[in-house]
Residue, then its C-alpha position, 0 to 999 in steps of 0.5 A: x623966623x628962626x628954626x627955634x622960634x616959629x611964628x604963632x599964627x591965628x586961624x580965621x575964616x575968609x568970607x569974601x573968596x569967590x570963584x567962577x562957581x560962587x563962594x569958596x569956603x576958606x580959612x587964613x592962617x595969619x602972618x607976621x606984619x613984615x612977611x615977605x611972601x604969602x602962601x596958598x595950599x590946595x587939597x587932594x581929590x574931593x571925591x576921595x575925601x580931600x578937603x582943606x583940613x586933610x593932614x598933609x595940607x595942614x602940615x604944608x600950611x604949618x611949614x609956611x606959617x613957621x616963617x610967619x607967612x599968611x597962608x590961605x587954604x580953601x575947599x574946591x568947588x562942591x567941597x564942604x561949604x564951597x558952592x558949585x560942583x566938582x569939575x574933574x580938575x578943569x574948573x578947580x584950576x580957576x578956583x586956585x586962580x581965584x585964591x591967587x587973586x584974593x591973596x594978591x588983593x589982600x596982601x600984595x606980596x609974592x606968592x608961594x604955592x603948595x598942593x597935595x596930590x590932586x591939588x598939586x596937579x591942579x595948582x601947578x597948572x594954575x600957577x605955572x606962568x603966573x608972575x605973582x608966584x615965586x615958588x612951587x611945591x608939589x606934594x605926592x604928585x599923582x601919575x595914575x590914581x583911581x582910574x585917572x591919569x594925570x598929565x604934566x606936559x605943562x611943567x616947562x611953562x613953570x620956567x625958572x621958578x624954584x620948585x620942590x617935589x616931595x613924594x613917598x618912595x612907596x607912593x602907590x599913585x606915583x611909581x618912582x620911575x614914572x614920576x621921575x620921567x614927568x619931573x624931568x620936564x621941569x626946568x631948574x632950579x628944582x629939588x626932588x625929595x623921596x621920603x623913605x618908607x612913605x606911601x602917598x599920604x606920608x603915612x608910612x608903610x608896614x615896614x616903617x609905620x611911623x607917620x612921615x608928615x613931619x619929614x615932609x614938613x621938614x623938607x618944605x621948611x628946609x627948601x623955603x629957608x634955602x630958596x627964600x632966605x627966611 
């Protein structure tokens, strides 16, 4: 799909996505019949109000959908209509794996992953080392948030899969120096994008109040085009 002709997807509910805790509420943005990849997007912390409809998740979905990729979004266990109870990031890793399995059964295509905040940490843990996953996007990776510390010692296991990390330069949950130290553990190829004047939610700061969600989406689209020739 060209920059001037984005694919127009249709959204439909997914009724048969199940994880270890039961049914996971999910929706699929349809893809082009000739799509070369499928994609999955994971949402931020549910205890902070994160769902598959969070603005950053929606914009990440649009970045993949622009190229005609089928994109799966779902609510983690205990969120929305998903069965089960929140598990502090442990069982949520298995929820992402259930989404990967569903995409693999449904489309049989290589998979690209993106997650925002809590969803990026959980999703990267699920996807790193999975041969079906050919590209990884971490948006607003948290280091310390709401009294929770996030560990990235697993990043070397992601191997040489292309990786994109996008964060705001005023991200209150990821001071730039701390996050850069964590991202140094990841192997190349990797690209790190700091969005000027952006907070954790890509919502802007008082000195630069305009939303940065389109900038984030643009960074994703450029990386997808460059790394995967779409």
